[in-house]
FILUMMAR-787527 format. One record per residue (C-alpha): residue in one letter; chain; x, y, z. Coordinates in Angstrom, 3 decimals, decimal comma, padded with zeros to 6 digits. Example, Ala and Ser with C-alpha at 12.3 -4.5 7.8 and 13.67 -1.06 7.14 Angstrom:
PT  aa  ch        c1        c2        c3
PT   A   A   012,300  -004,500   007,800
PT   S   A   013,670  -001,060   007,140
# end
This chain:
PT  aa  ch        c1        c2        c3
PT   X   A   000,000   000,000   000,000
PT   X   A   001,127   003,581  -000,690
PT   X   A  -001,109   005,556   001,616
PT   X   A   001,535   006,058   004,303
PT   X   A   004,890   007,040   002,661
PT   X   A   004,428   010,718   003,549
PT   X   A   003,859   009,819   007,202
PT   X   A   006,946   007,592   007,221
PT   X   A   008,942   010,316   005,481
PT   X   A   008,048   012,761   008,276
PT   X   A   009,218   010,190   010,840
PT   X   A   012,485   009,908   008,908
PT   X   A   013,038   013,673   009,023
PT   X   A   012,247   013,708   012,742
PT   X   A   014,886   011,041   013,392
PT   X   A   017,492   013,012   011,454
PT   X   A   016,616   016,207   013,341
PT   X   A   017,653   014,499   016,569
PT   X   A   021,312   014,635   015,471
PT   X   A   023,561   017,131   017,219
PT   X   A   024,399   020,279   015,201
PT   X   A   027,041   022,030   017,303
PT   X   A   030,307   023,228   015,701
PT   X   A   032,927   024,596   018,045
PT   X   A   035,753   026,940   017,215
PT   X   A   038,428   027,853   019,744
PT   X   A   040,322   030,324   017,557
PT   X   A   037,722   032,997   016,813
PT   X   A   039,947   036,037   017,355
PT   X   A   042,619   035,207   014,727
PT   X   A   039,894   034,165   012,288
PT   X   A   037,994   037,397   012,869
PT   X   A   041,086   039,503   012,146
PT   X   A   041,969   037,493   009,027
PT   X   A   038,405   037,726   007,725
PT   X   A   038,261   041,480   008,359
PT   X   A   041,595   042,069   006,592
PT   X   A   040,477   040,068   003,544
PT   X   A   037,132   041,867   003,409
PT   X   A   038,729   045,334   003,602
PT   X   A   041,297   044,429   000,911
PT   X   A   038,482   043,208  -001,308
PT   X   A   036,559   046,464  -000,814
PT   X   A   039,608   048,513  -001,851
PT   X   A   040,225   046,375  -004,939
PT   X   A   036,545   046,631  -005,841
PT   X   A   036,777   050,442  -005,734
PT   X   A   039,905   050,324  -007,923
PT   X   A   038,023   048,053  -010,387
PT   X   A   040,398   045,138  -009,747
PT   X   A   037,347   042,915  -009,972
PT   X   A   039,044   039,530  -010,295
PT   X   A   041,229   040,087  -007,206
PT   X   A   038,306   041,491  -005,231
PT   X   A   036,172   038,515  -006,213
PT   X   A   038,748   036,034  -004,875
PT   X   A   039,239   037,978  -001,632
PT   X   A   035,514   038,311  -000,977
PT   X   A   035,041   034,567  -001,408
PT   X   A   037,923   033,769   000,976
PT   X   A   036,507   036,205   003,558
PT   X   A   033,051   034,651   003,161
PT   X   A   034,412   031,193   004,023
PT   X   A   035,909   032,540   007,246
PT   X   A   032,723   034,389   008,208
PT   X   A   030,766   031,168   007,645
PT   X   A   032,986   029,485   010,231
PT   X   A   032,433   032,464   012,557
PT   X   A   028,671   032,402   011,808
PT   X   A   028,740   036,169   011,153
PT   X   A   025,488   036,590   009,204
PT   X   A   025,802   040,348   008,656
PT   X   A   029,186   040,091   006,944
PT   X   A   028,153   037,027   004,919
PT   X   A   025,147   038,931   003,564
PT   X   A   027,214   042,038   002,782
PT   X   A   029,925   040,035   000,978
PT   X   A   027,383   038,105  -001,117
PT   X   A   025,893   041,425  -002,289
PT   X   A   029,366   042,692  -003,274
PT   X   A   030,113   039,441  -005,124
PT   X   A   026,819   039,770  -007,019
PT   X   A   027,767   043,322  -008,032
PT   X   A   031,100   042,075  -009,456
PT   X   A   029,267   039,309  -011,339
PT   X   A   027,053   041,926  -012,987
PT   X   A   030,072   043,978  -014,041
PT   X   A   031,315   040,845  -015,824
PT   X   A   027,952   040,180  -017,486
PT   X   A   027,024   037,170  -015,328
PT   X   A   023,439   038,261  -014,601
PT   X   A   022,066   034,809  -013,858
PT   X   A   024,955   034,198  -011,466
PT   X   A   024,360   037,534  -009,710
PT   X   A   020,701   036,661  -009,145
PT   X   A   021,688   033,329  -007,601
PT   X   A   024,211   035,043  -005,351
PT   X   A   021,862   037,737  -003,972
PT   X   A   019,182   035,100  -003,466
PT   X   A   021,715   033,250  -001,331
PT   X   A   022,241   036,488   000,640
PT   X   A   018,572   036,956   001,623
PT   X   A   018,615   034,697   004,747
PT   X   A   021,650   036,593   006,098
PT   X   A   020,226   040,155   006,023
PT   X   A   017,537   041,853   008,044
PT   X   A   014,289   042,759   006,379
PT   X   A   013,536   046,438   005,672
PT   X   A   017,223   047,387   005,606
PT   X   A   019,629   049,005   003,169
PT   X   A   020,909   045,496   002,359
PT   X   A   017,487   044,273   001,200
PT   X   A   017,193   047,441  -000,896
PT   X   A   020,544   046,617  -002,510
PT   X   A   019,420   043,043  -003,166
PT   X   A   016,251   044,235  -004,896
PT   X   A   018,234   046,774  -006,937
PT   X   A   020,692   044,090  -008,110
PT   X   A   017,798   041,777  -009,005
PT   X   A   016,211   044,639  -010,940
PT   X   A   019,401   045,400  -012,877
PT   X   A   019,888   041,722  -013,749
PT   X   A   016,316   041,306  -015,010
PT   X   A   016,572   044,554  -017,005
PT   X   A   019,718   043,287  -018,762
PT   X   A   017,990   039,937  -019,366
PT   X   A   015,007   041,818  -020,897
PT   X   A   012,682   040,641  -018,094
PT   X   A   011,288   044,143  -017,812
PT   X   A   008,185   043,525  -015,681
PT   X   A   010,270   041,601  -013,129
PT   X   A   012,861   044,395  -013,129
PT   X   A   010,187   047,008  -012,344
PT   X   A   008,858   044,834  -009,518
PT   X   A   012,275   044,635  -007,824
PT   X   A   012,976   048,351  -008,296
PT   X   A   009,652   049,145  -006,612
PT   X   A   010,574   046,825  -003,747
PT   X   A   013,889   048,700  -003,384
PT   X   A   012,033   052,041  -003,194
PT   X   A   009,977   050,692  -000,271
PT   X   A   013,171   049,820   001,638
PT   X   A   014,753   053,288   001,408
PT   X   A   013,719   055,842   004,029
PT   X   A   015,463   058,899   002,503
PT   X   A   013,812   060,511  -000,507
PT   X   A   017,186   061,037  -002,229
PT   X   A   017,905   057,285  -001,976
PT   X   A   014,645   056,517  -003,793
PT   X   A   015,685   058,469  -006,905
PT   X   A   018,080   055,719  -008,042
PT   X   A   015,505   052,911  -008,404
PT   X   A   012,887   055,430  -009,604
PT   X   A   015,117   056,531  -012,488
PT   X   A   015,891   052,861  -013,177
PT   X   A   012,151   052,193  -013,533
PT   X   A   011,922   055,121  -015,952
PT   X   A   014,768   053,606  -018,013
PT   X   A   012,924   050,275  -018,168
PT   X   A   009,761   052,057  -019,323
PT   X   A   011,788   053,536  -022,194
PT   X   A   012,854   050,010  -023,159
PT   X   A   009,180   048,976  -023,065
PT   X   A   008,233   052,042  -025,175
PT   X   A   006,038   053,319  -022,333
PT   X   A   007,384   056,829  -022,808
PT   X   A   004,615   058,705  -020,976
PT   X   A   005,208   056,688  -017,809
PT   X   A   008,948   057,287  -018,060
PT   X   A   008,450   061,039  -018,559
PT   X   A   006,083   061,265  -015,580
PT   X   A   008,659   059,695  -013,239
PT   X   A   011,659   061,703  -014,515
PT   X   A   009,742   065,017  -014,423
PT   X   A   008,730   064,275  -010,827
PT   X   A   012,353   063,624  -009,836
PT   X   A   013,659   066,788  -011,535
PT   X   A   010,996   068,884  -009,800
PT   X   A   012,668   068,140  -006,456
PT   X   A   015,058   070,945  -005,476
PT   X   A   017,418   068,519  -003,786
PT   X   A   018,923   067,793  -007,214
PT   X   A   020,017   071,431  -007,531
PT   X   A   022,905   070,626  -005,184
PT   X   A   026,207   070,739  -007,104
PT   X   A   027,220   067,374  -005,660
PT   X   A   024,272   065,805  -007,480
PT   X   A   025,022   067,379  -010,864
PT   X   A   025,914   063,991  -012,375
PT   X   A   022,623   062,471  -011,260
PT   X   A   020,641   065,462  -012,522
PT   X   A   022,316   065,430  -015,945
PT   X   A   021,725   061,664  -016,267
PT   X   A   018,023   062,082  -015,459
PT   X   A   017,762   065,078  -017,813
PT   X   A   019,362   063,083  -020,627
PT   X   A   016,978   060,149  -020,110
PT   X   A   014,017   062,546  -020,006
PT   X   A   015,100   064,099  -023,296
PT   X   A   015,532   060,670  -024,855
PT   X   A   012,033   059,659  -023,686
PT   X   A   010,528   062,822  -025,217
PT   X   A   012,389   062,146  -028,469
PT   X   A   011,202   058,534  -028,653
PT   X   A   007,672   059,690  -027,864
PT   X   A   007,753   062,039  -030,854
PT   X   A   008,434   065,431  -029,245
PT   X   A   011,800   065,715  -031,009
PT   X   A   012,396   069,421  -030,376
PT   X   A   012,027   069,181  -026,601
PT   X   A   013,873   065,869  -026,538
PT   X   A   016,852   067,300  -028,426
PT   X   A   016,974   070,392  -026,198
PT   X   A   017,093   068,306  -022,998
PT   X   A   019,620   065,787  -024,373
PT   X   A   021,879   068,590  -025,603
PT   X   A   021,535   070,425  -022,272
PT   X   A   022,552   067,285  -020,388
PT   X   A   025,593   066,800  -022,653
PT   X   A   026,791   070,375  -022,060
PT   X   A   026,482   069,959  -018,269
PT   X   A   028,390   066,678  -018,428
PT   X   A   031,174   068,365  -020,348
PT   X   A   031,303   071,221  -017,816
PT   X   A   031,515   068,928  -014,778
PT   X   A   033,871   066,563  -016,655
PT   X   A   031,474   063,615  -016,409
PT   X   A   033,312   061,798  -019,187
PT   X   A   031,605   058,463  -018,662
PT   X   A   028,153   060,046  -018,612
PT   X   A   028,849   061,812  -021,905
PT   X   A   029,014   058,408  -023,640
PT   X   A   025,283   057,889  -023,086
PT   X   A   024,537   061,438  -024,250
PT   X   A   026,397   060,899  -027,530
PT   X   A   024,675   057,528  -028,069
PT   X   A   021,251   059,115  -027,544
PT   X   A   022,098   061,963  -029,930
PT   X   A   023,392   059,462  -032,486
PT   X   A   019,997   057,762  -032,343
PT   X   A   018,272   061,157  -032,666
PT   X   A   020,257   062,091  -035,797
PT   X   A   020,070   058,613  -037,385
PT   X   A   017,254   059,548  -039,762
PT   X   A   017,667   063,334  -039,743
PT   X   A   021,369   063,762  -040,394
PT   X   A   023,385   060,515  -040,781
PT   X   A   026,659   062,450  -040,769
PT   X   A   025,951   063,937  -037,311
PT   X   A   024,719   060,546  -036,139
PT   X   A   028,064   059,040  -037,182
PT   X   A   029,942   061,875  -035,451
PT   X   A   028,168   061,263  -032,130
PT   X   A   028,531   057,482  -032,385
PT   X   A   032,240   057,862  -033,194
PT   X   A   032,746   060,210  -030,230
PT   X   A   030,948   057,754  -027,934
PT   X   A   033,171   054,959  -029,255
PT   X   A   036,372   056,980  -028,617
PT   X   A   035,406   057,826  -025,032
PT   X   A   034,226   054,279  -024,291
PT   X   A   037,508   052,920  -025,672
PT   X   A   039,501   055,290  -023,472
PT   X   A   037,488   054,247  -020,391
PT   X   A   037,499   050,562  -021,434
PT   X   A   033,688   050,487  -021,431
PT   X   A   033,002   047,485  -023,656
PT   X   A   029,196   047,520  -023,831
PT   X   A   029,085   051,182  -024,871
PT   X   A   031,724   050,530  -027,554
PT   X   A   029,577   047,759  -028,975
PT   X   A   026,488   049,981  -028,930
PT   X   A   028,334   052,757  -030,780
PT   X   A   029,557   050,287  -033,433
PT   X   A   026,006   048,970  -033,852
PT   X   A   024,811   052,488  -034,666
PT   X   A   027,640   053,048  -037,172
PT   X   A   026,898   049,707  -038,855
PT   X   A   023,158   050,405  -038,950
PT   X   A   023,713   053,893  -040,425
PT   X   A   025,926   052,418  -043,165
PT   X   A   026,780   055,992  -044,104
PT   X   A   030,409   055,549  -045,157
PT   X   A   032,717   053,000  -046,738
PT   X   A   033,924   052,179  -043,208
PT   X   A   030,947   049,862  -042,514
PT   X   A   032,909   046,621  -043,186
PT   X   A   035,636   047,869  -040,833
PT   X   A   033,063   048,699  -038,116
PT   X   A   031,436   045,301  -038,590
PT   X   A   034,766   043,494  -038,161
PT   X   A   035,562   045,575  -035,072
PT   X   A   032,147   044,755  -033,638
PT   X   A   032,542   041,005  -034,049
PT   X   A   036,141   041,004  -032,804
PT   X   A   035,248   043,060  -029,731
PT   X   A   032,059   041,104  -029,052
PT   X   A   033,811   037,741  -029,314
PT   X   A   036,587   038,997  -027,036
PT   X   A   034,243   040,185  -024,287
PT   X   A   032,210   036,973  -024,502
PT   X   A   035,401   034,990  -023,990
PT   X   A   036,465   037,139  -021,002
PT   X   A   033,026   036,968  -019,412
PT   X   A   032,724   033,238  -020,009
PT   X   A   036,102   032,751  -018,309
PT   X   A   034,829   034,774  -015,352
PT   X   A   031,622   032,723  -015,216
PT   X   A   033,665   029,518  -015,257
PT   X   A   035,855   030,879  -012,477
PT   X   A   032,784   031,868  -010,467
PT   X   A   031,216   028,457  -010,990
PT   X   A   034,433   026,702  -009,916
PT   X   A   034,665   028,757  -006,717
PT   X   A   031,051   027,920  -005,889
PT   X   A   031,627   024,265  -006,722
PT   X   A   034,755   024,051  -004,546
PT   X   A   032,970   025,800  -001,676
PT   X   A   029,973   023,501  -001,961
PT   X   A   032,220   020,458  -002,182
PT   X   A   034,147   021,509   000,911
PT   X   A   030,876   022,189   002,725
PT   X   A   029,552   018,778   001,744
PT   X   A   032,762   017,072   002,877
PT   X   A   032,568   018,822   006,252
PT   X   A   028,906   017,920   006,544
PT   X   A   029,713   014,310   005,707
PT   X   A   032,316   014,140   008,479
PT   X   A   029,849   015,666   010,936
PT   X   A   027,140   013,216   009,974
PT   X   A   029,513   010,274   010,266
PT   X   A   030,314   011,263   013,846
PT   X   A   026,627   011,655   014,633
PT   X   A   025,723   008,338   013,046
PT   X   A   028,152   006,511   015,340
PT   X   A   025,913   007,548   018,262
PT   X   A   022,756   006,061   016,751
PT   X   A   021,573   002,674   018,005
PT   X   A   021,348  -000,434   015,819
PT   X   A   017,593  -000,333   016,116
PT   X   A   017,489   003,283   014,871
PT   X   A   019,699   002,336   011,939
PT   X   A   017,297  -000,482   011,119
PT   X   A   014,338   001,895   011,128
PT   X   A   016,233   004,276   008,869
PT   X   A   016,900   001,505   006,357
PT   X   A   013,202   000,655   006,334
PT   X   A   012,236   004,302   005,856
PT   X   A   014,828   004,709   003,090
PT   X   A   013,447   001,642   001,324
PT   X   A   009,871   002,927   001,527
PT   X   A   010,831   006,399   000,340
PT   X   A   012,953   004,950  -002,460
PT   X   A   010,138   002,718  -003,725
PT   X   A   007,695   005,624  -003,485
PT   X   A   010,049   007,905  -005,439
PT   X   A   010,731   005,241  -008,089
PT   X   A   006,987   004,815  -008,681
PT   X   A   006,447   008,594  -008,711
PT   X   A   009,346   009,147  -011,133
PT   X   A   008,048   006,368  -013,403
PT   X   A   004,597   007,998  -013,473
PT   X   A   006,089   011,433  -014,215
PT   X   A   008,356   010,066  -016,975
PT   X   A   005,404   008,338  -018,613
PT   X   A   003,286   011,491  -018,327
PT   X   A   005,898   013,777  -019,894
PT   X   A   006,727   011,262  -022,619
PT   X   A   003,064   011,096  -023,627
PT   X   A   002,849   014,888  -023,474
PT   X   A   005,947   015,370  -025,655
PT   X   A   004,691   012,684  -028,055
PT   X   A   001,396   014,560  -028,447
PT   X   A   003,227   017,837  -029,096
PT   X   A   005,486   016,171  -031,678
PT   X   A   002,488   014,586  -033,423
PT   X   A   000,789   017,982  -033,497
PT   X   A   003,925   019,638  -034,882
PT   X   A   004,242   016,931  -037,553
PT   X   A   000,584   017,345  -038,494
PT   X   A   000,898   021,113  -038,769
PT   X   A   004,018   020,741  -040,926
PT   X   A   002,246   018,302  -043,223
PT   X   A  -000,780   020,613  -043,404
PT   X   A   001,456   023,565  -044,257
PT   X   A   003,187   021,578  -047,047
PT   X   A  -000,156   020,348  -048,397
PT   X   A  -001,561   023,886  -048,369
PT   X   A   001,515   025,191  -050,139
PT   X   A   001,211   022,494  -052,828
PT   X   A  -002,502   023,194  -053,226
PT   X   A  -002,267   026,995  -053,219
PT   X   A   000,913   027,426  -055,216
PT   X   A   001,491   024,350  -057,381
PT   X   A  -001,983   022,974  -058,172
PT   X   A  -003,161   026,230  -059,702
PT   X   A   000,056   026,580  -061,709
PT   X   A  -000,263   023,001  -063,065
PT   X   A  -003,881   023,645  -064,027
PT   X   A  -002,867   026,833  -065,840
PT   X   A  -000,155   024,949  -067,767
PT   X   A  -002,669   022,269  -068,795
PT   X   A  -005,099   024,939  -069,978
PT   X   A  -002,287   026,666  -071,857
PT   X   A  -001,235   023,396  -073,580
PT   X   A  -004,831   022,676  -074,601
PT   X   A  -005,504   026,140  -076,008
PT   X   A  -002,235   026,970  -077,767
PT   X   A  -000,655   025,436  -080,884
PT   X   A   002,361   023,561  -079,501
PT   X   A   003,942   023,295  -082,954
PT   X   A   004,967   026,926  -082,759
PT   X   A   008,472   027,481  -081,381
PT   X   A   007,608   030,423  -079,093
PT   X   A   004,600   028,519  -077,664
PT   X   A   006,797   025,506  -076,942
PT   X   A   009,408   027,699  -075,214
PT   X   A   006,688   029,387  -073,164
PT   X   A   005,354   025,986  -072,059
PT   X   A   008,845   024,762  -071,131
PT   X   A   009,461   027,943  -069,093
PT   X   A   006,226   027,417  -067,146
PT   X   A   007,151   023,788  -066,453
PT   X   A   010,637   024,870  -065,328
PT   X   A   009,074   027,378  -062,886
PT   X   A   006,896   024,637  -061,418
PT   X   A   009,954   022,369  -061,099
PT   X   A   011,861   025,127  -059,241
PT   X   A   008,972   025,559  -056,803
PT   X   A   008,832   021,817  -056,146
PT   X   A   012,576   021,844  -055,408
PT   X   A   012,102   024,830  -053,093
PT   X   A   009,427   023,064  -051,055
PT   X   A   011,586   019,916  -050,970
PT   X   A   014,614   021,900  -049,814
PT   X   A   012,631   023,584  -047,009
PT   X   A   011,702   020,146  -045,657
PT   X   A   014,903   018,267  -046,512
PT   X   A   017,049   016,502  -043,929
PT   X   A   019,365   018,653  -041,804
PT   X   A   022,997   018,063  -040,866
PT   X   A   023,200   017,645  -037,066
PT   X   A   026,705   016,274  -036,711
PT   X   A   030,139   017,913  -036,771
PT   X   A   029,166   020,067  -039,789
PT   X   A   026,055   021,542  -038,123
PT   X   A   027,661   024,970  -037,615
PT   X   A   028,883   024,989  -041,221
PT   X   A   025,436   024,029  -042,583
PT   X   A   023,707   026,768  -040,553
PT   X   A   026,221   029,371  -041,738
PT   X   A   025,831   028,276  -045,373
PT   X   A   022,038   028,335  -045,126
PT   X   A   021,963   031,861  -043,621
PT   X   A   024,675   033,198  -045,934
PT   X   A   022,646   032,041  -048,958
PT   X   A   020,204   034,870  -048,200
PT   X   A   022,955   037,525  -048,292
PT   X   A   022,954   039,555  -051,523
PT   X   A   024,154   042,926  -052,736
PT   X   A   020,894   044,394  -051,438
PT   X   A   020,633   042,345  -048,241
PT   X   A   023,513   041,977  -045,761
PT   X   A   023,199   039,048  -043,319
PT   X   A   025,489   039,247  -040,252
PT   X   A   025,993   036,152  -038,088
PT   X   A   027,470   036,641  -034,595
PT   X   A   028,869   034,077  -032,095
PT   X   A   027,658   030,991  -033,975
PT   X   A   030,906   029,127  -033,261
PT   X   A   030,939   030,136  -029,571
PT   X   A   027,963   027,886  -028,775
PT   X   A   028,744   024,373  -027,545
PT   X   A   026,380   022,674  -030,004
PT   X   A   027,396   019,207  -028,788
PT   X   A   025,264   019,760  -025,667
PT   X   A   022,113   019,990  -027,811
PT   X   A   020,367   016,889  -029,125
PT   X   A   019,557   016,401  -032,820
PT   X   A   015,888   017,361  -032,471
PT   X   A   016,789   020,766  -031,016
PT   X   A   019,359   021,353  -033,767
PT   X   A   016,761   020,545  -036,410
PT   X   A   014,294   022,874  -034,673
PT   X   A   016,819   025,744  -034,678
PT   X   A   017,627   025,205  -038,354
PT   X   A   013,964   025,095  -039,413
PT   X   A   012,998   028,213  -037,448
PT   X   A   015,946   030,218  -038,767
PT   X   A   015,016   029,087  -042,273
PT   X   A   011,412   030,239  -041,796
PT   X   A   012,593   033,611  -040,428
PT   X   A   014,865   034,143  -043,442
PT   X   A   012,117   033,137  -045,903
PT   X   A   009,742   035,554  -044,149
PT   X   A   012,389   038,302  -044,398
PT   X   A   012,930   037,605  -048,099
PT   X   A   009,208   037,669  -048,888
PT   X   A   007,903   040,462  -046,707
PT   X   A   010,426   042,726  -044,969
PT   X   A   012,515   044,425  -047,720
PT   X   A   015,349   044,523  -045,154
PT   X   A   018,856   045,661  -046,093
PT   X   A   020,505   044,425  -042,877
PT   X   A   019,838   041,252  -040,897
PT   X   A   021,732   040,473  -037,670
PT   X   A   021,496   037,020  -036,093
PT   X   A   023,250   036,837  -032,720
PT   X   A   023,817   033,562  -030,860
PT   X   A   024,331   033,520  -027,068
PT   X   A   024,433   030,828  -024,413
PT   X   A   024,147   030,500  -020,654
PT   X   A   024,564   027,409  -018,484
PT   X   A   020,844   026,691  -018,986
PT   X   A   019,690   028,048  -022,342
PT   X   A   020,702   028,926  -025,891
PT   X   A   019,483   032,383  -026,986
PT   X   A   019,131   033,439  -030,631
PT   X   A   018,301   037,081  -031,352
PT   X   A   017,107   037,850  -034,898
PT   X   A   016,880   041,522  -035,973
PT   X   A   016,261   043,129  -039,352
PT   X   A   015,724   046,734  -040,421
PT   X   A   012,836   045,929  -042,744
PT   X   A   009,472   047,614  -043,023
PT   X   A   007,978   045,697  -040,070
PT   X   A   004,231   045,577  -039,429
PT   X   A   001,603   045,763  -036,733
PT   X   A   002,120   042,887  -034,321
PT   X   A  -001,517   041,861  -034,804
PT   X   A  -000,858   041,461  -038,550
PT   X   A   001,869   038,829  -038,195
PT   X   A   001,344   035,802  -040,440
PT   X   A  -000,543   033,508  -038,105
PT   X   A   000,324   030,210  -039,810
PT   X   A   004,041   030,928  -039,820
PT   X   A   003,945   032,124  -036,215
PT   X   A   002,035   029,060  -035,032
PT   X   A   004,404   026,773  -036,899
PT   X   A   007,464   028,281  -035,178
PT   X   A   005,769   028,205  -031,771
PT   X   A   004,722   024,568  -032,238
PT   X   A   008,250   023,521  -033,190
PT   X   A   009,691   025,168  -030,073
PT   X   A   006,991   023,849  -027,745
PT   X   A   007,964   020,336  -028,818
PT   X   A   011,445   020,921  -027,315
PT   X   A   010,290   023,079  -024,348
PT   X   A   011,485   026,278  -026,029
PT   X   A   009,779   029,604  -026,764
PT   X   A   009,874   032,492  -029,250
PT   X   A   009,014   036,175  -028,794
PT   X   A   008,281   038,635  -031,606
PT   X   A   008,669   042,421  -031,625
PT   X   A   007,703   044,560  -034,617
PT   X   A   006,193   047,902  -035,583
PT   X   A   005,603   049,549  -038,954
PT   X   A   008,869   051,012  -040,325
PT   X   A   010,798   049,838  -037,255
PT   X   A   011,992   046,444  -038,388
PT   X   A   011,320   042,991  -037,045
PT   X   A   012,823   041,179  -034,042
PT   X   A   012,518   037,618  -032,812
PT   X   A   014,026   036,127  -029,635
PT   X   A   014,380   032,338  -029,548
PT   X   A   014,948   030,662  -026,161
PT   X   A   015,934   026,996  -026,135
PT   X   A   016,903   025,021  -022,996
PT   X   A   020,195   023,069  -023,093
# end
């Protein structure tokens, strides 16, 4: 019978809770001094932007504070580590780290405000905008001083700009600027940043005159107070403003932003400036900018991946050490248990094991049936799409050729040539449909086949840029997921060729420990989101659902087309 495993499992936990959990340490004073020295050194290196050194020192200090059971310092150090992870682009890692910090900090404190702010920044960079706004609002609740609230408030306004909710962004930024506290000279940087964002929001909303005036005003203030880093954002915003009005001035601002970002070693801003120069395509330097973009992007991905690997190794080593210590402690405790208690534990383990095996078997069967149903549905939809294409495109053409052959004198040379041309067109269409549904290379040449397929759509009028394809570890993906990726990319390119009139297509591949991300962007004519081709959209969504993936679309008239593909490893 399986009515009692939960009851027996509770008994099992109760038995384990009887074990002693006391760890003694007779050398607290030397450990305290060593931990404090490491923490202070890490803080100094963090300020000097020696992030790798600071990261190592913070982790060493954290280990010592864990021995000392100093919750306050553990929480503080975890927040600092998360901040360093964000600097190195490890946003998922930073979220894990601050989540680990939550039990060590007091509620309604400056630490919880920092945690919420870090979570907000991570979700903003991961394009999880609603989640980012939620965490920023939680941070505002934690701050008691009005001036402290301006940071997360302006961050919310920046997210609203990303979401194209310009009125909401303007309302928040106007409210902040109306406060006289920002008139203090010490807050000139903050005021100019908020002014610049307000101008950019007005510009994106359509009030270009007011937007330009505010953005230009912010740039002049930044130059006066020597806020060199802040001026990068001003020039990027102005480059966007001039993109359609005066490409030459747009290039000038993007170039200036690139020079300053290079001097300050600000990688992300350099990439953004190069993107604008490539998109403008205003000079014969575009191939050079494109090469610089890919070289720089590949370099930073490599550096950040190395940091992520280092971070993962430190966490793994710490967890391994913790598990080894826990194992030793449990072994000592187990020696105190009676033979009868050990017997009961074996019985409980057996019951729990059998229960879990049955539960796992049921779950495996359930998910297999579910995936089988999704795959059958996907196959059916694909067959329906092919049948519809044959009916709509080929059947009518064949009928027309038959009618032509019946009504025209085939003895004439020009009539014969016309008939052969029509038959050749039908043959080409049949080959096209066959090629769209042909087998796909999933082995060692998968990367090469994807590149060749995408490059085939690049012409003198349409430039297709492929970024980071080789940086993905494709061996971790099974054949079905590779086929899914290939088919969806093929459908996106066919859609671009038929409908978008794009001159530039950028396909960027990224990966995290858990997912593969593919960002498709073109500068075509776009359309209303409600007017997207439903059959094509459903086909892509069905393919991805079959492998637990998802796809998001973003498009507006005259603003291009974007698609974000998320596929679990």
